[in-house]
C-alpha positions in Angstrom: -16.4 5.2 -7.2 -12.3 4.3 -7.6 -10.6 3.3 -10.6 -9.2 -0.2 -10.8 -5.3 1.0 -10.0 -6.5 2.5 -6.6 -8.8 -0.6 -6.0 -5.6 -2.9 -6.8 -3.3 -0.6 -4.3 -6.0 -0.8 -1.8 -6.1 -4.5 -2.3 -2.3 -4.7 -1.6 -1.9 -2.7 1.4 -4.9 -4.8 3.1 -2.7 -8.2 2.1 0.5 -6.9 3.0 -0.6 -5.8 6.8 -2.1 -9.6 7.0 0.7 -11.2 5.4 3.5 -9.2 8.0 0.9 -10.4 11.0 1.1 -13.8 10.1 4.3 -13.9 9.5 5.1 -12.3 13.0 3.4 -15.2 14.6 5.2 -17.9 13.0 3.3 -18.7 10.3 4.3 -19.6 6.4 2.2 -17.5 4.0 1.4 -18.9 0.4 0.8 -15.7 -1.6 -1.6 -16.7 -4.8 -1.2 -14.2 -7.8 -2.8 -13.4 -11.1 -0.4 -11.5 -12.7 0.6 -8.7 -10.9 -2.6 -9.0 -8.9 -2.3 -10.7 -5.0 -5.5 -12.6 -5.1 -5.5 -15.0 -1.9 -3.1 -15.9 0.9 -3.3 -18.7 2.8 -1.3 -19.7 6.1 0.3 -22.9 7.6 2.0 -23.6 10.7 4.9 -26.1 9.3 6.9 -26.0 6.2 6.2 -29.2 5.0 2.4 -28.2 4.8 2.7 -24.8 3.2 5.5 -26.8 0.8 2.6 -29.6 0.0 0.0 -26.5 -0.5 2.5 -25.2 -2.9 3.1 -28.1 -4.9 -0.6 -28.6 -5.5 -1.2 -25.1 -6.2 1.3 -25.0 -8.8 -0.1 -28.3 -10.6 -3.6 -26.7 -10.8 -2.5 -23.1 -11.7 -3.4 -21.4 -15.0 -1.0 -19.8 -17.1 -0.7 -16.4 -15.4 -0.8 -17.6 -11.9 2.2 -17.7 -9.8 3.2 -17.9 -6.0 5.6 -16.8 -3.5 5.9 -18.9 -0.4 6.8 -16.8 2.6 8.8 -18.0 5.6 8.0 -16.3 9.3 9.9 -13.4 10.3 12.4 -13.9 12.7 11.3 -14.0 16.5 13.5 -10.7 17.1 11.8 -8.6 14.2 8.1 -9.5 15.8 8.0 -6.7 19.1 6.7 -8.8 22.1 5.1 -6.1 24.2 4.1 -2.4 23.6 7.6 -0.1 24.7 5.0 2.9 25.5 4.7 0.9 28.7 8.1 2.1 30.1 6.8 5.9 30.0 5.8 7.3 33.2 1.9 8.2 33.0 1.8 10.8 35.6 4.4 13.5 36.5 6.8 11.7 38.3 7.6 15.2 40.5 4.0 15.0 42.1 3.3 12.7 45.5 0.5 11.5 43.3 2.9 10.8 39.8 5.5 8.7 42.3 2.2 6.6 43.7 1.0 5.9 40.9 4.3 5.1 38.8 5.6 3.1 41.9 2.0 1.1 42.0 2.6 0.3 38.2 5.9 -0.6 38.5 4.7 -3.4 41.5 2.2 -5.1 39.3 
């Protein structure tokens, strides 16, 4: 069984991956905190929807709650493709490796 600090840390790490993923997809993320604990996230495709949700959340928030509205990440931040595709998969010094690399580049 984990102690409360470990649970909070694991929870924050899980949310951090999801938040980064949503922001890289071009979505706005509204994060709700209760004290220092991240309680939930919501995503929105437009800034207007996100701002409206933020205002509504702040109006009904408890004394210990606060919110962060995170904008999408710049387009250059999200990788368009896996750069490992650039590495040859077969030894280019052999005939089989040369053929495999040529076929890979043609597709």
